[in-house]
C-alpha atoms as one frame of an Amber mdcrd trajectory, in Angstrom:
protein
 -88.321  -1.401 -39.235 -86.638  -2.179 -35.924 -87.882  -4.934 -33.635 -90.795
  -3.529 -31.611 -91.839  -5.199 -28.360 -95.413  -5.023 -27.146 -94.056  -3.992
 -23.753 -90.624  -3.178 -22.392 -90.160  -3.428 -18.618 -87.329  -1.535 -16.925
 -86.107  -3.016 -13.649 -85.568  -6.396 -12.012 -87.325  -6.124  -8.667 -90.708
  -7.148  -7.289 -92.653  -4.605  -9.379 -90.866  -5.401 -12.647 -91.320  -9.156
 -12.348 -94.906  -8.662 -11.182 -95.954  -6.790 -14.322 -93.978  -9.179 -16.535
 -95.897 -12.128 -15.105 -99.299 -10.434 -15.230 -98.689  -9.502 -18.885 -97.815
 -13.121 -19.626-101.027 -14.256 -17.915-102.972 -11.832 -20.124-101.453 -13.478
 -23.209 -98.998 -10.657 -23.904 -95.730 -12.519 -24.406 -93.825 -10.277 -26.812
 -92.154  -8.473 -23.939 -88.656  -7.997 -22.567 -87.058  -6.863 -19.326 -84.045
  -4.560 -19.282 -82.036  -3.822 -16.172 -78.817  -2.160 -15.116 -77.942  -5.096
 -12.868 -80.292  -8.011 -12.244 -79.051  -8.484  -8.682 -79.183  -4.827  -7.611
 -82.039  -2.672  -6.339 -84.182  -2.311  -3.251 -86.474  -5.344  -3.530 -83.612
  -7.810  -3.450 -81.274  -5.988  -1.078 -83.258  -4.436   1.737 -85.502  -5.369
   4.642 -86.153  -4.844   8.328 -86.673  -6.885  11.479 -89.716  -8.491   9.853
 -90.334  -6.835   6.513 -94.056  -6.231   6.173 -96.485  -7.102   3.397 -99.821
  -5.282   3.752-103.065  -6.701   2.384-106.713  -7.254   3.305-107.090  -9.140
   6.593-107.241 -12.881   5.961-106.952 -14.350   9.452-110.561 -15.526   9.383
-111.621 -13.465  12.409-110.909  -9.782  11.793-113.788  -7.882  10.140-112.416
  -6.138   7.058-113.304  -5.045   3.542-111.549  -3.402   0.603-113.512  -0.250
   1.386-112.207  -0.162   4.979-108.664  -0.861   3.831-108.861   1.865   1.176
-110.187   4.347   3.745-107.263   3.575   6.057-104.731   4.198   3.283-106.647
   7.279   2.118-106.777   8.724   5.649-103.073   9.571   5.503-104.037  12.557
   3.371-103.142  13.837  -0.104-103.716  10.577  -1.951-106.281   9.479  -4.505
-109.270   7.538  -3.155-109.895   5.596  -6.359-106.283   4.448  -6.537-106.357
   3.384  -2.874-109.503   1.350  -3.553-107.804  -0.344  -6.511-104.840  -1.141
  -4.228-107.188  -2.631  -1.621-109.652  -4.552  -3.773-106.868  -6.314  -5.694
-104.651  -7.033  -2.690-105.953 -10.545  -1.992-105.596 -11.701  -5.592-102.010
 -10.466  -5.729-101.153 -11.863  -2.300-102.491 -15.327  -3.119-100.491 -15.387
  -6.362 -97.342 -14.927  -4.269 -98.451 -17.762  -1.987 -98.986 -19.993  -5.030
 -95.454 -19.138  -6.200 -93.923 -20.307  -2.931 -93.721 -17.212  -0.720 -94.482
 -18.949   2.571 -96.438 -16.399   4.573 -97.348 -17.858   8.003-100.707 -19.603
   8.336-102.694 -20.912  11.282-103.855 -24.512  11.591-106.994 -23.713   9.575
-105.214 -22.048   6.661-105.865 -18.456   7.711-103.158 -15.813   7.551-102.548
 -14.284  11.009-101.468 -10.655  11.021 -99.983  -7.919  13.174-100.107  -4.152
  13.597 -97.877  -2.005  11.371 -97.031   1.704  10.926-100.059   3.971  10.410
-102.574   1.150  10.799-104.389  -0.268  13.819-105.680  -3.440  12.131-103.949
  -6.808  11.756-103.438  -6.691   7.982 -99.647  -6.944   8.120 -97.815 -10.191
   7.431 -94.209 -11.180   6.761 -91.887 -14.063   6.000 -89.114 -12.464   8.068
 -86.470  -9.803   7.456 -86.245 -10.471   3.699 -89.860 -10.554   2.490 -89.267
  -8.484  -0.656 -86.164 -10.517  -1.536 -88.122 -13.768  -1.313 -90.952 -12.244
  -3.370 -88.519 -11.079  -6.043 -86.748 -14.423  -6.299 -89.985 -16.428  -6.535
 -91.419 -14.085  -9.179 -88.124 -14.065 -11.060 -88.118 -17.849 -11.254 -91.607
 -17.849 -12.782 -90.854 -15.037 -15.238 -87.439 -16.198 -16.447 -87.639 -19.984
 -16.090 -91.327 -20.761 -16.667 -92.528 -17.872 -18.842 -89.149 -17.610 -20.640
 -89.355 -13.816 -20.746 -86.062 -12.434 -22.114 -83.968 -10.288 -19.769 -81.391
  -7.868 -21.150 -78.920  -7.244 -18.338 -76.238  -4.557 -17.992 -78.291  -1.884
 -19.767 -78.610   1.564 -18.207 -81.588   3.521 -19.557 -80.448   7.040 -20.416
 -83.409   8.387 -22.414 -87.095   7.737 -23.133 -87.667   8.020 -26.888 -90.891
   9.749 -27.942 -92.892  10.493 -31.060 -94.671  13.719 -30.103 -96.258  12.767
 -26.741 -96.046   9.012 -27.172 -93.298   6.809 -25.761 -91.845   4.554 -28.456
 -88.640   3.193 -26.985 -85.555   3.774 -24.892 -81.934   4.650 -25.415 -79.606
   2.571 -23.242 -75.929   2.424 -22.427 -74.651  -1.127 -22.793 -72.415  -1.420
 -19.740 -70.371  -4.228 -21.278 -69.623  -2.700 -24.693 -69.921   0.928 -23.498
 -72.021   1.619 -26.610 -75.416   3.291 -27.006 -78.307   1.024 -28.089 -81.936
   1.697 -29.026 -84.853  -0.570 -28.094 -88.381   0.102 -29.383 -91.671  -0.867
 -27.723 -95.364   0.017 -27.900 -95.464   0.349 -24.111 -92.708   1.140 -21.626
 -93.068   0.308 -17.936 -90.601   1.833 -15.493 -90.272  -0.206 -12.302 -86.920
   1.027 -11.045 -87.769   2.411  -7.600 -87.203   5.842  -6.100 -84.206   8.152
  -6.677 -82.363   6.653  -3.714 -79.150   8.247  -4.948 -79.995  11.786  -3.791
 -79.249  11.409  -0.050 -76.073  10.593   1.860 -77.960   9.403   4.970 -79.889
   6.587   3.359 -81.040   3.080   4.183 -81.454   2.270   0.499 -78.911  -0.275
  -0.748 -75.973   1.342  -2.526 -77.015  -0.496  -5.695 -80.392   1.302  -5.785
 -80.316   4.362  -8.032 -83.624   4.633  -9.886 -84.287   6.515 -13.135 -86.473
   9.382 -11.944 -84.220  11.947 -13.632 -84.624  10.197 -16.993 -88.407  10.199
 -16.567 -88.446  13.891 -15.609 -86.259  14.667 -18.621 -88.864  12.891 -20.785
 -91.557  15.276 -19.538 -93.428  13.502 -16.741 -94.796  15.461 -13.800 -94.237
  14.511 -10.178 -96.925  13.892  -7.554 -96.350  14.426  -3.815 -92.629  14.228
  -4.538 -91.890  16.014  -1.259 -93.392  13.129   0.707 -90.612  10.819   1.846
 -90.244   8.482   4.789 -87.207   8.959   7.006 -86.356   6.860  10.011 -83.594
   5.377  12.101 -81.358   2.876  10.345 -77.919   1.366  10.720 -75.388   2.966
   8.391 -72.355   0.671   8.178 -74.774  -1.988   6.998 -77.866  -0.224   5.671
 -80.899  -1.654   7.440 -84.050  -0.312   9.117 -83.964  -0.564  12.904 -87.739
  -0.734  13.170 -90.070  -3.264  14.783 -88.308  -5.625  17.163 -85.123  -3.551
  17.117 -87.019  -0.796  18.955 -89.519  -2.875  20.942 -86.743  -4.452  23.027
 -85.703  -0.922  24.160 -81.921  -0.697  23.590 -79.610   1.986  24.971 -79.144
   5.147  22.877 -75.495   6.175  23.063 -73.490   8.960  21.423 -69.700   9.245
  21.215 -67.770  12.458  20.605 -64.514  12.959  18.702 -62.507  12.176  21.851
 -64.272   8.833  22.287 -66.358   9.971  25.251 -69.530   7.898  25.472 -72.841
   8.851  27.062 -76.509   7.950  27.010 -78.298  11.027  25.749 -82.085  10.547
  25.840 -82.260  12.069  29.326 -81.033  15.357  27.790 -84.209  15.566  25.710
 -86.860  14.165  28.084 -87.838  15.147  31.608 -89.339  11.685  32.186 -86.842
   9.063  31.018 -89.432   6.277  31.052 -91.613   8.301  28.721 -88.592   8.249
  26.404 -88.217   4.475  26.787 -91.926   4.014  26.076 -91.527   6.112  22.927
 -88.591   3.914  21.899 -90.887   0.902  22.191 -93.594   2.643  20.149 -91.055
   3.398  17.404 -91.340  -0.313  16.647 -94.527   0.354  14.675 -94.306   4.142
  14.532 -90.918   3.887  12.877 -90.964   6.646  10.237 -90.463  10.189  11.459
 -93.825  11.981  11.523 -94.452  15.680  12.026 -97.711  14.772  13.795 -95.697
  12.770  16.345 -92.860  15.283  16.668 -93.783  15.809  20.335 -94.406  12.080
  20.853 -92.424   9.067  19.601 -90.723  11.019  16.797 -88.879  12.969  19.487
 -86.488  10.006  19.416 -85.551  10.789  15.789 -85.060  14.457  16.658 -82.798
  13.543  19.575 -80.658  11.305  17.348 -80.402  14.059  14.736 -79.505  16.671
  17.370 -76.640  14.523  18.654 -75.316  14.104  15.122 -75.454  17.881  14.632
 -73.012  18.093  17.554 -70.578  15.915  15.540 -71.291  12.952  17.789 -71.736
   9.442  16.391 -74.915   7.711  17.545 -75.259   4.025  18.408 -77.779   1.491
  19.673 -76.476  -0.800  22.404 -78.322  -4.073  22.997 -75.869  -5.465  25.532
 -77.412  -3.910  28.631 -80.507  -2.029  29.694 -80.732   1.760  29.411 -79.826
   3.853  32.431 -82.340   3.598  35.321 -84.531   1.233  33.268 -87.585   0.054
  35.215 -90.042  -2.202  33.397 -92.931  -1.198  35.672 -92.623   2.457  34.620
 -93.139   1.768  30.912 -96.450   2.596  29.234 -99.164  -0.065  29.495 -98.897
  -0.946  25.799 -95.190  -1.712  26.105 -95.612  -3.742  29.294 -98.445  -5.816
  27.850 -96.544  -6.545  24.642 -93.355  -7.603  26.418 -95.297  -9.879  28.782
 -97.488 -11.353  26.017 -94.416 -12.183  23.915 -92.622 -13.717  26.922 -89.764
 -11.230  26.575 -89.491  -9.999  30.153 -85.799 -10.868  30.455 -82.623  -9.131
  31.597 -81.223  -7.264  28.586 -82.273  -5.908  25.181 -80.277  -8.572  23.327
 -81.973 -11.352  25.289 -85.352  -9.766  24.575 -84.476  -9.560  20.871 -83.324
 -13.177  20.908 -86.712 -14.301  22.231 -88.786 -11.885  20.164 -87.088 -12.167
  16.776 -83.798 -14.052  16.560 -83.767 -13.622  12.762 -83.169  -9.903  13.337
 -79.894 -10.752  15.093 -78.946 -13.122  12.271 -79.304 -10.335   9.686 -76.404
  -8.487  11.293 -74.414 -11.635  12.042 -74.303 -12.289   8.298 -72.673  -8.855
   7.928 -70.101  -9.624  10.650 -71.882  -7.347  13.130 -72.401  -9.133  16.437
 -75.093  -7.396  18.488 -74.036  -9.469  21.506 -70.663  -7.685  21.421 -70.945
  -4.601  19.207 -72.884  -1.365  19.313 -74.795  -0.463  16.138 -74.113   2.883
  14.464 -77.316   4.609  13.285 -78.646   7.796  11.676 -82.033   9.157  10.595
 -82.088   8.005   6.979 -84.170   8.293   3.825 -86.117   5.063   3.441 -89.030
   5.452   1.017 -90.593   7.974  -1.349 -94.366   8.012  -0.842 -94.662  10.322
  -3.829 -93.108   9.982  -7.257 -94.158  10.199 -10.879 -97.722  11.404 -11.458
 -99.876   8.656 -12.981-103.571   7.982 -13.498-105.442   5.005 -12.033-103.917
   2.788 -14.728-100.409   3.908 -13.683 -99.953   5.646 -17.045 -98.079   8.964
 -17.036 -98.847  12.136 -18.994 -96.853  10.511 -21.812 -98.961   7.965 -23.682
 -97.603   4.438 -23.430 -95.246   5.265 -20.545 -96.215   3.614 -17.259 -94.565
   3.862 -13.853 -95.217   1.340 -11.074 -93.803   0.522  -7.660 -92.027   3.097
  -5.534 -91.210   5.282  -8.535 -94.928   6.075  -8.912 -96.535   8.770  -6.763
 -99.293   6.571  -5.360 -99.248   7.526  -1.685 -99.664  10.701   0.342 -98.458
  12.042   3.674 -98.263   8.606   5.248 -99.030   5.021   4.371 -99.407   1.763
   6.286 -96.150  -0.144   6.592 -95.936  -2.841   3.930 -98.399  -1.162   1.558
 -95.514  -0.472  -0.818 -95.011  -4.216  -1.371 -98.706  -4.650  -2.138 -98.402
  -1.690  -4.517 -95.659  -3.444  -6.512 -98.012  -6.341  -7.178-101.259  -4.459
  -7.787 -99.579  -1.943 -10.095 -98.367  -4.768 -12.307-101.854  -6.280 -12.478
-103.498  -2.973 -13.389-100.965  -2.090 -16.090-101.223  -5.520 -17.708-105.003
  -5.244 -18.019-104.814  -1.709 -19.389-102.256  -2.670 -22.038-104.321  -5.696
 -23.048-107.535  -3.716 -23.444-106.318  -0.578 -25.201-105.884   0.001 -28.910
-102.332   0.906 -29.885-101.082   2.802 -32.883 -97.322   2.589 -33.105 -95.046
   4.524 -35.424 -91.362   3.765 -35.661 -89.117   6.813 -35.504 -85.687   7.591
 -36.774 -83.585   8.818 -33.869 -80.083  10.158 -34.081 -77.993   8.322 -31.524
 -75.179  10.551 -30.358 -72.169   8.426 -29.515 -70.815  10.244 -26.498 -67.938
   7.800 -26.316 -66.398   9.735 -29.239 -66.093  13.037 -27.388 -66.428  11.939
 -23.771 -63.432  12.721 -21.548 -62.436  10.381 -18.739 -61.743  12.455 -15.635
 -61.165  10.711 -12.298 -61.517  13.990 -10.374 -65.226  14.542 -11.125 -67.292
  14.066  -7.964 -70.822  15.272  -7.195 -71.267  13.328  -3.946 -71.112  16.511
  -1.840 -74.612  17.300  -3.105 -75.901  14.154  -1.347 -74.512  15.383   1.970
 -76.173  18.771   1.490 -79.504  17.146   0.594 -79.406  15.148   3.846 -78.564
  18.305   5.796 -81.208  20.701   4.431 -83.788  18.778   2.362 -84.584  15.575
   4.227 -86.788  15.266   7.322 -85.724  18.776   8.416 -86.065  21.208   5.506
 -84.720  24.727   5.485 -86.366  26.963   2.879 -83.500  29.396   2.366 -80.892
  26.618   2.307 -82.943  24.685  -0.271 -83.013  27.751  -2.554 -79.244  28.101
  -2.247 -78.694  24.398  -2.941 -81.016  24.523  -5.965 -78.900  27.338  -7.408
 -75.804  25.150  -7.034 -77.460  22.144  -8.694 -78.783  24.283 -11.556 -75.332
  25.751 -12.138 -73.926  22.254 -12.700 -76.809  21.046 -14.880 -76.790  24.117
 -17.122 -73.245  23.312 -18.234 -73.121  19.606 -17.446 -69.719  18.597 -18.850
 -69.166  15.476 -20.947 -66.487  14.302 -18.565 -66.561  11.893 -15.642 -64.891
   8.801 -14.267 -66.922   6.723 -16.732 -69.879   6.998 -19.101 -71.982   5.086
 -16.590 -71.262   7.607 -13.827 -71.771  10.474 -16.259 -75.351   9.369 -16.951
 -76.086   8.203 -13.391 -74.988  11.478 -11.831 -76.945  13.482 -14.392 -80.037
  11.477 -13.423 -79.261  12.128  -9.738 -78.861  15.887 -10.224 -82.113  16.166
 -12.215 -83.907  14.283  -9.408 -82.390  16.591  -6.783 -83.436  19.633  -8.787
 -87.020  18.356  -9.039 -87.269  17.646  -5.304 -85.783  21.006  -4.306 -88.161
  22.792  -6.689 -91.088  20.863  -5.207 -90.075  21.738  -1.621 -89.660  25.420
  -2.513 -92.982  25.564  -4.392 -95.110  23.435  -2.064 -93.948  23.675   1.538
 -94.565  27.431   1.997 -98.233  26.616   1.237 -98.593  23.301   3.058 -96.142
  23.821   5.917 -94.601  20.961   7.883 -96.405  17.711   7.249 -96.008  14.002
   6.678 -92.426  12.952   7.199 -90.777  16.371   7.305 -90.450  19.573   9.307
 -90.377  22.734   7.182 -88.410  25.736   8.449 -88.605  29.223   6.947 -86.800
  32.277   8.302 -85.568  30.110  11.156 -89.078  29.149  12.317 -91.051  25.925
  11.996 -94.056  26.404   9.702 -97.109  24.550  11.000 -99.159  22.381   8.651
-101.981  23.911   6.630-104.366  20.935   6.704-106.431  22.372   3.837-103.943
  20.786   1.434-104.625  17.251   2.676-107.506  17.191   0.196-105.170  17.790
  -2.744-102.396  16.092  -4.664 -99.321  18.288  -5.094 -98.331  17.941  -8.747
 -95.076  19.594  -9.792 -93.037  20.052 -12.934 -90.656  22.672 -14.338 -90.681
  24.550 -11.048 -94.471  24.985 -11.102 -97.079  23.463  -8.807-100.698  22.475
  -9.317-102.997  21.292  -6.529-105.408  18.647  -7.822-108.425  17.726  -5.701
-108.279  14.100  -4.594-111.070  11.734  -5.553-112.909  10.048  -2.654-112.825
   6.323  -2.003-115.654   4.942  -4.188-118.594   3.441  -2.338-121.660   1.536
  -3.465-122.367  -0.925  -6.240-125.106  -1.568  -8.739-127.058  -4.855  -8.515
-124.981  -7.962  -9.203-126.786  -8.712 -12.474-125.503  -5.432 -13.910-121.920
  -6.707 -13.622-122.863 -10.215 -14.743-123.974  -8.841 -18.102-121.383  -6.093
 -18.509-117.686  -6.727 -19.114-116.258  -3.223 -19.564-117.012  -1.675 -16.168
-113.433  -2.042 -14.935-111.444   1.090 -14.141-108.480  -0.623 -15.810
């Protein structure tokens, strides 16, 4: 009998360490973490001007409740009300654990946690420790898990297969990246916390080290939920970073340069009122993701950037001087009030950014990009997958014993409040730990033939599938062309049907296979879903050369896809109402976990 862990956690980011710690707190200590590279991934290597954490208001003054918070997350459409309530009602507990572990969220003189407004939310639930909130979270959790809890971490292991006994997960097959050999690890429960398939797009703000394992999960037989729902927004590309929040609120110049080096400001080509454009730039600060609903409002800025790039022009932000004909008095009232209230009514965008958020400048300085001297190259990039693997309220997939948490799970719908993804990493870990503790487990070891591909694998330096990423960004990102997606799916299928055992390395062989399976699943979801739902959320859908308007009927459904088929599942409402307190005092098994 092989060694069998109670739980095996895949990943080394905020979600992975969260569930590892919650399991430890529940007394489940026979666990291990496996990861491709401990220092890689989104949690540790991404951020924004002030990376947001979203939780119940705790400033001491703002009226709030888990029910209100759940309704706000649910209002985005096509997400489960019960899951949103679980996210809301557990947000304070998870947030305060991070505070106890040394994540220094700002407090007022009374100990309250002041907040600010974020994307898709008009409350003050958002908080931050600066540009690197998720990095700080990950490092503090990691210290607890590895140093205090002494949870073993197996590094340099790439998961290449989920092992199953009938419909129950029993372990994983991994490629040891040091020995280049295949290994098998068994566990009663497997928790994937590896993030979204960031590898599928060329225009991406995800760190290069973020790949995910969505293809492996799909290959195991999971279904996807709302997989078409991604967030896309403006980001710098030489150094991948969101240009949201303060980067937009200081209203920089938008410049494009052609192949001859000719430079011009271009927003006036797309707006009849240039100060309406500048007001929209300001609003992009907390309306950062592209939104079909705002395609004639602030998201026109994204469309203008994309249109310039389609003309083979490179697009830049310039903070060194004000945009052409800039007049503060002609901005919208919201922009004027904010700039005055933050004492940022100064000469240039860079001076405004210096006063508003100097840490945002420092982020680029550390990458040898000086915003005082240099323009910043940008594109409209993939940033987050609101959808993902279909799970129940315990974050368990259709495969028994296989859980998916964090961004890889399809928890959200058409939109979500900024920062809710970080809360999700923490709540998901809590929920899974309680479910594993409380369920009965019957485990059967299995004999599994381990094919050693190193025996017949051919090293071939010419193999390259990166052109598929470029095509995905062109036809299957925030502007989606139905006919082009069908054509691209045919190309991807042709490669997968005869996927050769040859590549630059075994690691790239498995990673690219995972990427292609993820691409196939997303293209199939777009082709199956978008003709019904139309343009919605973070994408415009085009069929026969025409934009298809949203069919709002589908906001009441989850879009669940698998094997090229689609099922629309009615969402549950946000639960409301409780029994008398004494009922809960005397009953211990009422939890949804």
